[in-house]
C-alpha positions in Angstrom: -69.2 -21.1 39.9 -71.4 -19.1 37.6 -70.2 -17.6 34.3 -70.5 -13.9 34.2 -72.1 -12.4 31.1 -71.4 -9.0 29.8 -74.2 -6.5 30.2 -75.1 -5.0 26.8 -74.6 -1.3 26.6 -77.4 1.2 26.1 -79.0 1.9 22.7 -78.4 5.5 21.6 -80.8 7.5 19.5 -79.5 10.6 17.7 -81.7 13.1 15.9 -79.6 14.8 13.2 -80.3 18.4 12.1 -78.2 20.9 10.3 -77.0 22.6 13.4 -77.4 20.1 16.2 -77.1 16.5 17.2 -79.7 15.6 19.9 -79.3 12.3 21.6 -80.8 9.9 24.2 -79.4 6.8 26.0 -81.7 4.0 27.0 -81.2 2.5 30.5 -79.5 5.7 31.8 -82.4 7.9 30.7 -79.8 10.5 29.7 -80.1 13.2 27.0 -77.3 15.1 25.4 -76.7 17.6 22.6 -73.7 18.6 20.5 -73.1 20.9 17.6 -73.2 19.3 14.2 -69.7 20.4 13.2 -66.3 18.9 13.4 -65.7 19.9 17.0 -69.1 18.7 18.0 -68.7 15.4 16.3 -65.4 14.8 18.0 -66.9 15.7 21.3 -69.8 13.3 20.7 -67.4 10.4 20.0 -65.4 11.2 23.1 -68.7 11.1 25.1 -70.0 7.8 23.6 -66.8 5.7 23.7 -66.8 5.2 27.5 -70.5 4.3 27.3 -69.9 1.4 24.9 -73.4 1.5 23.3 -74.9 -1.7 21.9 -76.2 0.3 18.9 -76.4 3.9 17.7 -79.5 4.6 15.7 -80.2 7.6 13.5 -82.5 8.3 10.5 -81.5 8.7 6.9 -81.8 12.5 6.4 -80.7 12.9 2.8 -77.0 13.3 3.5 -76.8 15.2 6.8 -76.1 12.0 8.6 -73.0 11.0 6.6 -70.4 12.8 8.6 -71.8 11.5 11.9 -71.9 7.9 10.5 -68.3 8.2 9.3 -67.1 9.4 12.7 -69.0 6.6 14.5 -67.6 3.9 12.2 -64.1 5.3 12.5 -64.5 5.0 16.2 -65.7 1.3 15.9 -69.1 2.2 17.3 -72.1 0.1 15.9 -74.5 2.3 13.9 -77.7 1.7 12.1 -79.3 4.2 9.7 -83.0 3.6 9.6 -85.9 4.5 7.4 -87.7 7.6 8.9 -91.2 6.2 8.0 -90.5 3.1 10.1 -89.6 5.3 13.0 -92.7 7.4 12.6 -94.9 4.3 12.5 -93.2 3.0 15.6 -93.8 6.3 17.4 -97.5 6.3 16.5 -97.8 2.6 17.5 -96.4 3.4 20.9 -98.4 6.5 21.5 -95.6 9.0 21.1 -97.3 11.7 19.1 -95.5 14.8 20.2 -92.4 15.8 18.2 -89.3 17.6 19.2 -85.6 16.9 18.5 -85.1 15.4 22.0 -88.3 13.3 21.7 -87.3 12.1 18.3 -83.9 11.0 19.7 -85.8 9.1 22.5 -88.0 7.4 19.9 -85.0 6.4 17.8 -83.3 4.8 20.9 -86.4 2.8 21.8 -87.0 1.8 18.2 -83.4 0.5 18.1 -83.9 -1.5 21.3 -87.2 -3.0 20.1 -86.6 -3.6 16.4 -82.8 -4.1 16.5 -82.2 -2.8 13.0 -79.3 -4.2 11.0 -76.1 -2.3 11.2 -75.1 -0.6 8.0 -71.6 -0.2 6.5 -70.8 3.2 5.2 -70.1 3.2 1.5 -66.5 3.9 0.6 -65.6 7.4 -0.7 -65.7 6.5 -4.3 -69.1 4.8 -4.0 -70.5 7.8 -2.2 -69.1 10.3 -4.7 -70.6 8.2 -7.5 -74.0 8.2 -5.8 -73.8 12.0 -5.3 -73.1 12.5 -9.1 -76.0 10.2 -9.9 -78.3 12.2 -7.6 -77.1 15.4 -9.3 -77.9 14.0 -12.7 -81.4 13.2 -11.5 -81.9 16.8 -10.2 -80.7 18.2 -13.6 -83.1 16.0 -15.5 -86.0 17.1 -13.2 -85.1 20.8 -13.6 -84.8 20.4 -17.4 -88.3 18.9 -17.6 -89.7 21.7 -15.5 -88.1 24.4 -17.6 -89.3 22.8 -20.9 -92.8 22.7 -19.5 -92.5 26.4 -18.5 -91.2 27.2 -22.0 -94.4 25.7 -23.6 -96.6 27.6 -21.2 -94.9 31.0 -21.4 -95.9 33.4 -24.2 -93.6 36.3 -23.1 -90.6 36.6 -25.4 -88.3 37.9 -22.8 -89.1 35.1 -20.4 -88.9 32.5 -23.1 -85.4 33.7 -24.0 -84.3 33.5 -20.4 -85.8 30.0 -20.1 -84.1 28.9 -23.3 -80.7 30.0 -22.0 -81.3 28.1 -18.8 -82.3 25.0 -20.7 -79.1 25.2 -22.7 -77.1 25.6 -19.5 -78.9 22.6 -17.9 -78.3 20.4 -21.0 -74.6 21.3 -21.0 -74.2 20.4 -17.3 -76.3 17.2 -17.8 -73.9 16.1 -20.5 -70.9 16.9 -18.3 -72.4 15.0 -15.4 -73.1 12.0 -17.5 -69.6 12.1 -18.9 -68.3 12.2 -15.3 -70.4 9.2 -14.4 -69.0 7.2 -17.3 -65.4 8.1 -16.4 -66.0 7.0 -12.8 -67.3 3.6 -14.1 -64.4 3.2 -16.5 -61.9 4.0 -13.7 -63.2 1.1 -11.6 -62.7 -2.4 -13.1 -65.3 -3.9 -10.7 -67.9 -1.3 -11.6 -67.1 -1.6 -15.3 -67.5 -5.4 -15.1 -70.9 -5.0 -13.4 -72.1 -2.4 -16.0 -71.0 -4.6 -18.9 -72.8 -7.6 -17.4 -76.0 -5.6 -16.6 -76.0 -3.9 -20.0 -76.3 -7.3 -21.8 -79.9 -7.4 -20.8 -82.2 -5.7 -23.3 -83.9 -2.8 -21.6 -81.0 -2.0 -19.2 -79.4 1.2 -20.3 -76.4 3.1 -18.9 -78.6 5.1 -16.4 -80.2 2.0 -15.0 -76.9 0.1 -14.8 -75.2 3.1 -13.0 -78.2 3.5 -10.6 -78.0 -0.2 -9.7 -74.3 0.0 -9.1 -74.5 3.1 -6.9 -77.8 2.7 -5.1 -78.2 -1.1 -4.9 -74.7 -2.4 -4.0 -76.5 -5.5 -2.5 -77.5 -6.7 -5.9 -75.9 -10.1 -6.5 -75.4 -10.6 -2.7 -78.9 -11.3 -1.5 -81.6 -13.9 -2.5 -84.3 -12.9 -4.9 -86.9 -12.3 -2.1 -84.6 -10.1 -0.1 -83.5 -8.0 -3.0 -87.1 -7.5 -4.2 -88.1 -6.3 -0.8 -85.1 -4.0 -0.6 -86.2 -2.3 -3.9 -89.9 -2.3 -3.0 -91.3 -4.7 -5.6 -92.1 -7.6 -3.3 -95.8 -8.2 -2.7 -96.9 -8.2 0.9 -99.9 -10.1 2.2 -102.9 -8.2 3.7 -104.8 -11.0 5.2 -106.8 -11.0 8.5 -108.9 -13.9 9.7 -111.0 -15.2 6.8 -110.4 -12.0 4.8 -107.9 -12.3 2.0 -106.8 -8.8 1.0 -105.1 -7.8 -2.2 -101.3 -8.1 -1.9 -99.4 -4.8 -2.4 -95.9 -3.6 -2.9 -94.6 -0.7 -0.8 -91.5 0.8 0.7 -88.0 0.2 -0.7 -85.6 2.4 -2.5 -87.6 4.8 -4.7 -84.7 5.9 -6.9 -83.9 2.3 -7.8 -87.6 1.5 -8.4 -88.1 4.4 -10.7 -85.3 3.4 -13.1 -86.3 -0.3 -12.8 -89.8 0.7 -13.9 -88.5 2.6 -16.9 -86.2 -0.3 -17.8 -89.1 -2.7 -17.5 -91.2 -0.7 -19.9 -88.4 -0.9 -22.4 -87.9 -4.6 -21.7 -91.6 -5.4 -22.3 -91.1 -4.0 -25.8 -87.6 -5.2 -26.8 -86.7 -8.1 -24.5 -88.4 -11.3 -25.8 -88.2 -13.1 -22.4 -89.8 -10.2 -20.5 -92.3 -9.5 -23.2 -93.5 -13.2 -23.2 -93.8 -13.1 -19.5 -95.8 -9.9 -19.6 -98.1 -11.2 -22.3 -98.7 -14.5 -20.4 -99.7 -12.5 -17.2 -102.1 -10.3 -19.2 -103.6 -13.4 -20.9 -104.2 -14.8 -17.4 -106.3 -11.7 -16.6 -103.7 -9.7 -14.6 -104.2 -5.9 -14.7 -101.5 -4.1 -16.8 -99.9 -2.5 -13.7 -99.9 -5.7 -11.8 -98.2 -7.5 -14.7 -95.7 -4.7 -15.1 -94.7 -4.9 -11.4 -94.3 -8.7 -11.7 -92.0 -8.0 -14.7 -90.0 -5.6 -12.7 -89.5 -8.2 -10.0 -88.6 -10.8 -12.6 -86.1 -8.5 -14.3 -84.5 -7.7 -10.9 -84.3 -11.4 -10.1 -82.5 -12.0 -13.4 -80.0 -9.2 -12.8 -79.4 -10.4 -9.2 -78.7 -13.9 -10.5 -76.3 -12.7 -13.2 -74.2 -10.7 -10.7 -74.4 -13.4 -8.1 -73.2 -16.1 -10.4 -71.2 -13.9 -12.8 -73.0 -15.3 -15.7 -73.9 -13.7 -19.0 -77.4 -13.0 -20.2 -79.3 -16.0 -21.4 -82.9 -16.2 -22.3 -83.1 -19.4 -20.2 -82.5 -17.3 -17.1 -86.0 -15.8 -17.5 
């Protein structure tokens, strides 16, 4: 008597746009499309549930995918949100150069079947709201910098007056957004404990701590190599045969990497442990940027260990 094994369901690829959800099912070679609204999302879930897919794959699209992911998880359907660049590289590697929404969905489905990306858990509402506030703060800072540059370059008095008013408005809303972020942290004992622990490290300010809390929730839960790769500060080999290429860092979460870079610049100046490490690398002949990236990785490793073990900052950790 042979034991029957369940046949895994198809992998589903869904291309998300503002108006439509275009999809493809492997195995059945079936395409589908639904409107990207509440009625369309409900209809899509009703369509997928009897199919029992092994995985539903979609790209991170800057927020358009959130409602779909929430509906899929609520229906207990497995979902993976993947990096668009990885999917494009996969498409090129497999000779799929044409691009339409339906073709993109097909590529996503085949990518899911071949690569088997890790399923992601949707952040809770509070975490997502916090990340949205943080993203808004970053937008305000960028707009403020652009307006200040325009003010320097503009001789016209009327235009300068208008820009000055806009700068005042942006500064007011930036302060309000930062206050909202602080209140969110203080309202959550877990977040407040994380912030307090991270802030013990010289070079880590409020913005860095809040960015790590919102955009790197895995901090403290992964080993040092995994968390470095996740942020994009892990060096990857570029060797082939007898050729030994220069190792490079790439990929990862750019928003986290930016604040970690700024925190490391500060730490190199004011944190004795990081400064000593940087000076040792420079004395060994490392280029400034190479030494700085190594310090970023070291600082991230220290922060990861502190949250993992719930230990306070000690110079010995470095």
